[in-house]
N, C-alpha and C positions, 0 to 999 in steps of 0.2 A: 186117419181113414184106413180101413182094413177091407181086404178083398177075400171073397169066400171062395172055396172050392167050386161051388156051382157056377158061379160067374166065370172063373178060370175055364172050366170045361166047356162051357157054352162057347166062349171067345175061341178056344182051342180048335174046337169042332168046326166052327165057321171058317177059321183060317185053314184047317185041313180040306175044307170042301171049295177052297179057293175063293171065299167070299169075304175078302178083305174088307170091303166097304161096310159091309153090314156088320163085321166084327168091331170095326170103329164105332158105328152107331151105338152098339151094344155097350161097350167101353165108356163112350162119352155120356150115355144115359146114366150109367152107375155113377159116374163122377158128378152127375148134376149139370152136366153141361149141354142143355137142352138145345141152344141155338147152333152149337157145333154139330150136335146130332142131327138136326134138321138141315144143315147146310151139307153134310155128307149123304143124307137122304136124297136130296135133289141131286148130287153128283151120281149117286146110284141110279136114279131114274133116267138121268141123261146117258148114262152108260149102257142101260138096258136098252133105251130107244135106239141108240146109235149101233148097238151091236158090238161095240169094242170100246176100249178106253183111250182116247186119244192123248197125247203128250199133256195138253193143257189141262184136261181133267184129272190126269194122274198128279200133275204138280198141284192142283187144288186138294185132292185127296190126301196126298202127302204131307202138304202144309196143315191141314186139319189135323192129321196124325200126330204131326210134331207138337202142335199146339196142345193136344191132349195129353201127349207124353209129358210136357212141360208142367202142366197142371197137376198131373198124378205125381211127378217127382216131388212137387211141393208140398202136396196134400198127404202124401203117405209116408210110412216109416219107410226106411231103405229095404229091408226085407221085403215088405209088401210090394213096394214098387217093382223090385226086381222079379217077383212073380208075375205082376201083371204085365211087365214089359216083356218078359220071357214067353208069354203065350202068344204074342203077336209076331 
């Protein structure tokens, strides 16, 4: 699996705008991890509804991020993984 510059730029833009949750959703969808993307979308909705990210939601989001990165590391060539990882 390779990553395109367009995807990387989109993720980098989301991260630069402090939208880490949506960046994970975009990355997960690009990897075909639909269930993980939906899980993070639910976290994002709760985050918006509460107006802050409590520790439990942060932990859940970070766990999803770690799961996505573990999948990406196995699915991508090392150079592609480094580019993908680097934009987050």
